C-alpha positions as CSV (number, residue, x, y, z in Angstrom):
1,M,0.4,0.0,0.5
2,V,1.3,3.4,-0.9
3,S,2.5,5.6,1.9
4,L,0.7,9.0,1.7
5,R,2.8,11.0,4.6
6,F,3.7,14.1,2.1
7,P,0.6,14.3,0.3
8,F,1.8,18.3,-1.4
9,L,4.6,17.4,-2.0
10,F,4.3,16.1,-5.7
11,S,4.4,17.3,-8.8
12,Q,1.7,20.3,-9.4
13,S,-1.4,19.4,-11.8
14,K,-1.9,20.2,-15.4
15,K,-4.5,20.9,-17.7
16,H,-6.0,18.1,-18.7
17,P,-5.8,17.9,-22.5
18,N,-8.4,18.6,-24.7
19,G,-8.1,21.8,-22.6
20,I,-10.8,21.9,-20.7
21,S,-10.7,24.0,-17.3
22,R,-12.0,23.0,-13.8
23,A,-15.7,23.6,-13.7
24,I,-17.0,25.7,-10.8
25,T,-20.9,26.2,-10.2
26,S,-22.7,29.1,-8.4
27,R,-25.5,28.4,-6.2
28,H,-27.1,32.2,-6.4
29,F,-30.2,31.6,-4.2
30,S,-32.5,35.3,-3.4
31,A,-33.3,35.4,0.1
32,T,-36.2,38.4,0.0
33,T,-38.7,38.5,2.2
34,T,-41.1,38.5,-0.4
35,T,-40.2,35.6,-2.0
36,V,-40.4,33.4,1.2
37,V,-43.7,34.9,1.6
38,C,-44.9,33.7,-1.4
39,A,-43.0,30.4,-1.0
40,V,-45.2,29.9,2.0
41,A,-48.2,31.1,0.7
42,A,-48.1,28.1,-2.0
43,G,-47.3,25.9,-0.1
44,A,-49.4,26.4,2.3
45,A,-52.6,26.7,-1.3
46,A,-51.0,23.3,-1.7
47,F,-52.0,21.9,1.4
48,A,-55.8,23.1,1.5
49,G,-55.8,21.1,-1.7
50,I,-54.3,17.7,-0.4
51,A,-56.7,18.5,2.5
52,A,-59.8,19.4,1.0
53,T,-59.0,16.1,-1.2
54,R,-58.5,13.9,1.7
55,N,-61.6,15.1,3.3
56,S,-63.7,14.1,0.1
57,K,-66.8,11.7,-0.3
58,N,-64.2,9.0,-1.8
59,P,-61.0,9.5,-0.6
60,K,-58.7,7.7,-2.1
61,P,-55.1,7.4,-0.4
62,D,-53.4,6.6,-2.8
63,N,-54.8,9.6,-5.3
64,P,-52.0,10.3,-7.4
65,F,-53.0,14.5,-7.3
66,I,-51.8,13.8,-3.4
67,Q,-48.7,11.5,-4.0
68,N,-47.9,14.9,-6.8
69,A,-48.2,17.9,-4.9
70,V,-46.7,15.7,-2.0
71,G,-43.9,14.6,-3.8
72,L,-43.2,18.4,-5.2
73,L,-43.6,19.9,-2.0
74,F,-40.8,17.7,-0.6
75,S,-38.6,17.2,-3.2
76,N,-34.9,17.5,-2.5
77,H,-35.4,20.2,-5.8
78,L,-37.8,22.1,-3.5
79,L,-35.6,22.0,-0.1
80,A,-32.4,21.9,-1.8
81,P,-31.9,25.8,-1.6
82,W,-33.7,26.1,1.4
83,A,-31.9,24.9,3.3
84,S,-29.2,27.8,2.0
85,L,-32.6,31.0,2.5
86,S,-31.0,32.5,5.3
87,L,-32.5,36.7,5.7
88,A,-29.4,38.2,8.0
89,D,-27.5,36.6,5.3
90,P,-28.4,36.2,1.6
91,S,-25.0,36.0,-0.4
92,P,-24.4,32.6,-2.1
93,S,-22.3,30.2,-1.9
94,V,-20.5,28.3,-4.6
95,V,-18.9,25.1,-5.0
96,E,-16.1,23.8,-6.0
97,T,-18.0,20.8,-8.3
98,R,-15.3,18.4,-8.3
99,T,-15.0,17.9,-4.7
100,G,-18.3,19.3,-3.7
101,A,-16.7,21.5,-1.3
102,T,-18.6,25.0,-0.5
103,F,-17.3,28.4,-0.2
104,P,-18.8,31.8,1.4
105,S,-19.0,34.0,-0.7
106,V,-17.5,36.7,2.1
107,V,-15.6,36.9,4.9
108,F,-14.1,38.6,7.5
109,E,-17.4,40.8,6.5
110,S,-15.4,42.5,3.6
111,R,-13.3,40.1,1.6
112,R,-15.3,39.0,-1.8
113,L,-14.5,35.2,-3.2
114,L,-12.4,36.2,-6.4
115,G,-12.1,32.5,-7.3
116,I,-11.8,29.0,-6.7
117,G,-9.7,25.7,-7.4
118,L,-7.9,22.5,-6.5
119,R,-4.7,21.5,-5.3
120,K,-4.0,17.7,-6.5
121,K,-1.0,15.8,-5.7
122,S,-0.1,13.2,-8.1
123,I,0.8,9.1,-6.7
124,L,3.6,8.0,-8.2
125,G,3.0,9.6,-11.5
126,L,-0.4,7.1,-11.8
127,K,-3.3,8.8,-9.7
128,N,-3.8,12.4,-8.6
129,I,-5.4,12.8,-5.5
130,D,-7.5,15.9,-4.1
131,V,-6.0,17.7,-1.2
132,Y,-7.4,20.3,-0.9
133,A,-9.9,22.7,-2.6
134,F,-9.5,26.5,-1.8
135,G,-10.9,30.2,-2.4
136,V,-9.0,33.7,-3.1
137,Y,-11.1,36.3,-1.2
138,A,-9.8,40.3,-1.4
139,D,-11.8,43.0,0.8
140,V,-12.6,45.1,-2.6
141,D,-12.6,48.6,-1.2
142,E,-8.9,47.7,-0.6
143,V,-7.9,46.7,-3.6
144,R,-10.2,49.8,-5.6
145,K,-8.0,52.0,-3.3
146,I,-4.7,51.0,-4.0
147,L,-4.4,49.4,-7.0
148,G,-7.8,52.0,-8.6
149,E,-5.6,54.6,-9.8
150,K,-2.6,53.0,-11.3
151,Y,-4.6,50.6,-13.3
152,G,-8.1,51.4,-13.7
153,K,-7.8,53.1,-17.0
154,L,-6.7,49.5,-18.2
155,S,-8.9,46.8,-20.2
156,V,-9.1,44.0,-19.0
157,S,-7.5,42.2,-20.9
158,E,-4.5,44.6,-20.8
159,L,-4.3,43.5,-17.0
160,K,-4.0,40.2,-17.8
161,E,-0.7,40.9,-19.5
162,S,0.2,43.3,-17.0
163,K,3.2,42.0,-14.7
164,D,3.8,44.9,-12.4
165,F,-0.2,44.7,-11.5
166,K,0.0,41.0,-10.6
167,E,3.6,42.1,-8.6
168,D,1.6,45.0,-7.2
169,L,-1.7,42.6,-5.7
170,M,0.6,39.9,-4.5
171,G,3.2,42.3,-2.8
172,G,-0.1,45.1,-2.2
173,D,-0.9,45.9,1.7
174,I,-3.8,44.3,-0.2
175,G,-6.5,42.5,2.4
176,M,-6.7,39.0,1.0
177,T,-7.6,35.5,3.0
178,V,-7.0,31.8,1.0
179,R,-8.9,29.6,2.6
180,L,-8.1,25.7,2.6
181,Q,-10.8,23.3,2.6
182,I,-9.2,19.9,3.4
183,V,-11.1,17.8,0.4
184,Y,-8.9,14.6,0.9
185,S,-9.8,12.6,4.9
186,K,-6.3,10.5,5.6
187,L,-4.1,14.0,5.6
188,S,-2.3,14.8,8.7
189,I,-1.8,18.4,10.5
190,R,2.2,16.8,10.0
191,S,1.2,16.5,6.4
192,V,1.0,19.9,6.4
193,R,3.8,21.0,7.8
194,S,5.7,18.6,4.9
195,A,4.8,20.4,2.2
196,F,4.6,24.5,3.5
197,E,8.1,23.9,3.8
198,E,8.5,22.7,0.6
199,S,6.7,24.8,-1.6
200,V,6.6,28.2,0.6
201,G,10.6,26.8,1.1
202,S,10.8,27.2,-2.6
203,R,9.2,31.1,-2.6
204,L,11.4,32.4,0.1
205,Q,14.0,31.1,-1.5
206,I,12.9,32.8,-4.8
207,F,11.8,36.4,-3.4
208,G,13.8,36.5,-0.1
209,E,17.8,36.1,0.6
210,P,19.2,32.8,0.4
211,N,19.0,31.5,3.7
212,N,15.4,32.1,5.6
213,K,15.2,29.2,7.3
214,E,14.2,31.2,10.7
215,L,11.1,32.6,9.2
216,L,9.9,29.3,7.5
217,Q,10.5,27.6,10.8
218,R,7.8,30.4,12.6
219,F,5.3,30.2,10.0
220,T,5.1,25.5,9.7
221,S,5.4,25.8,14.0
222,Q,2.0,27.3,13.9
223,F,0.7,23.5,12.5
224,K,1.3,22.2,15.8
225,D,0.4,18.3,16.3
226,E,-2.0,19.1,18.5
227,Y,-4.3,20.0,15.6
228,K,-6.7,17.3,13.9
229,I,-7.8,18.2,10.4
230,P,-10.3,15.4,9.4
231,R,-12.3,16.2,5.5
232,G,-13.6,19.4,5.9
233,S,-11.7,21.2,8.1
234,V,-10.7,24.9,7.0
235,I,-7.5,26.6,7.3
236,E,-7.8,30.3,6.4
237,L,-3.8,32.2,5.4
238,S,-5.0,36.1,5.6
239,R,-2.6,39.2,4.9
240,E,-3.7,41.2,7.6
241,Q,-2.7,45.8,7.4
242,G,1.2,45.9,7.4
243,H,1.7,42.4,5.8
244,V,0.5,40.4,8.8
245,L,0.2,37.1,8.2
246,R,-2.9,35.4,10.2
247,T,-3.2,31.9,10.2
248,T,-6.3,30.0,11.3
249,I,-8.1,26.2,12.1
250,D,-11.1,25.8,12.0
251,G,-11.1,28.9,13.1
252,K,-9.3,28.3,16.5
253,E,-6.0,31.9,15.6
254,A,-2.4,28.9,15.0
255,G,-0.4,32.4,15.1
256,S,0.5,35.5,13.4
257,I,4.1,36.7,11.3
258,Q,4.8,40.1,10.0
259,S,6.2,39.8,7.1
260,K,5.4,41.0,3.4
261,L,8.0,38.1,2.0
262,L,6.1,35.6,3.5
263,C,2.7,37.2,2.7
264,R,4.4,37.1,-0.6
265,S,5.3,33.6,-0.8
266,I,2.1,32.1,0.1
267,L,-0.1,34.5,-2.6
268,D,2.3,33.2,-5.2
269,L,1.7,29.5,-4.4
270,Y,-2.4,30.6,-5.6
271,I,-1.8,33.4,-7.8
272,G,2.0,33.3,-8.8
273,A,3.7,32.5,-12.2
274,D,3.3,28.4,-11.4
275,P,-0.3,27.7,-9.3
276,F,-1.7,25.1,-8.0
277,D,-4.6,25.7,-10.4
278,K,-3.7,27.6,-13.5
279,G,-7.2,27.5,-14.3
280,A,-8.2,29.3,-11.0
281,K,-5.4,31.8,-11.4
282,E,-6.7,32.9,-14.4
283,D,-10.4,33.5,-12.7
284,I,-8.8,35.9,-10.4
285,E,-7.2,37.6,-12.4
286,S,-10.3,38.7,-14.0
287,K,-12.4,38.9,-11.1
288,V,-9.8,41.9,-10.0
289,A,-9.5,43.5,-13.2
290,S,-13.2,43.7,-13.5
291,L,-13.5,45.2,-10.4
292,L,-11.0,48.3,-11.3
293,Q,-13.1,48.9,-14.9
294,V,-16.6,49.4,-12.5
295,D,-16.8,53.2,-12.8
296,H,-15.0,52.9,-16.7
């Protein structure tokens, strides 16, 4: 049986030979009060019809009308959207369709989802394993404030070709969060730590001084053995004001490190020159570019 001790440390996945990009499905649900009231009224009317049928002179327990009405009211297709409705938070969620991982459209009240992707690994070059799905978020107001003056007049296509734009997005003091949702059930925190030692360590060498072992050790030591990360666990890596990288694991803060180099190295894994998911990177860049075009 193949050991999966270091599931991140394999070659990155490549695009499908047919050029098919990853599929992402957005579930857009409206939760206005009017919609809910109408839905409830429709349900009440349907039940009234059922009751009237049951109380007729010749009631038939297996009446097709009753069966169809009940089936309509309680089918998964009808209840699934209702299960996601929240009058307090009408924002839609987004699903990474290959894994079923669901991402909120907004985190920390102001950071909007730019795109989602998938981190895969290869076992002996024979089989790819889905390790985690990820979503990249950014504070829209800060994006426009910091990048708008310099890039606001450029078209989306021009921005996507601009190396300076990409560097300013990764290196600027913009609030951003990378949300990782574990989908591989046998992943251990030790594997996560080892993986970051490899991937983040290589970026630190590219963008910083040759020897950044102390900074890397401070970051990876946050992933202590006490943490358990079963399928569905969430790790968030957030760049806060002043280039502070804040790490949380299932909502618990694991640590914070002030380092522009570390923040830039983390983001490079997802939106840099050699990202984990190229399709996700393209979506994220397009989204940021479109945010800057809102007033043009």
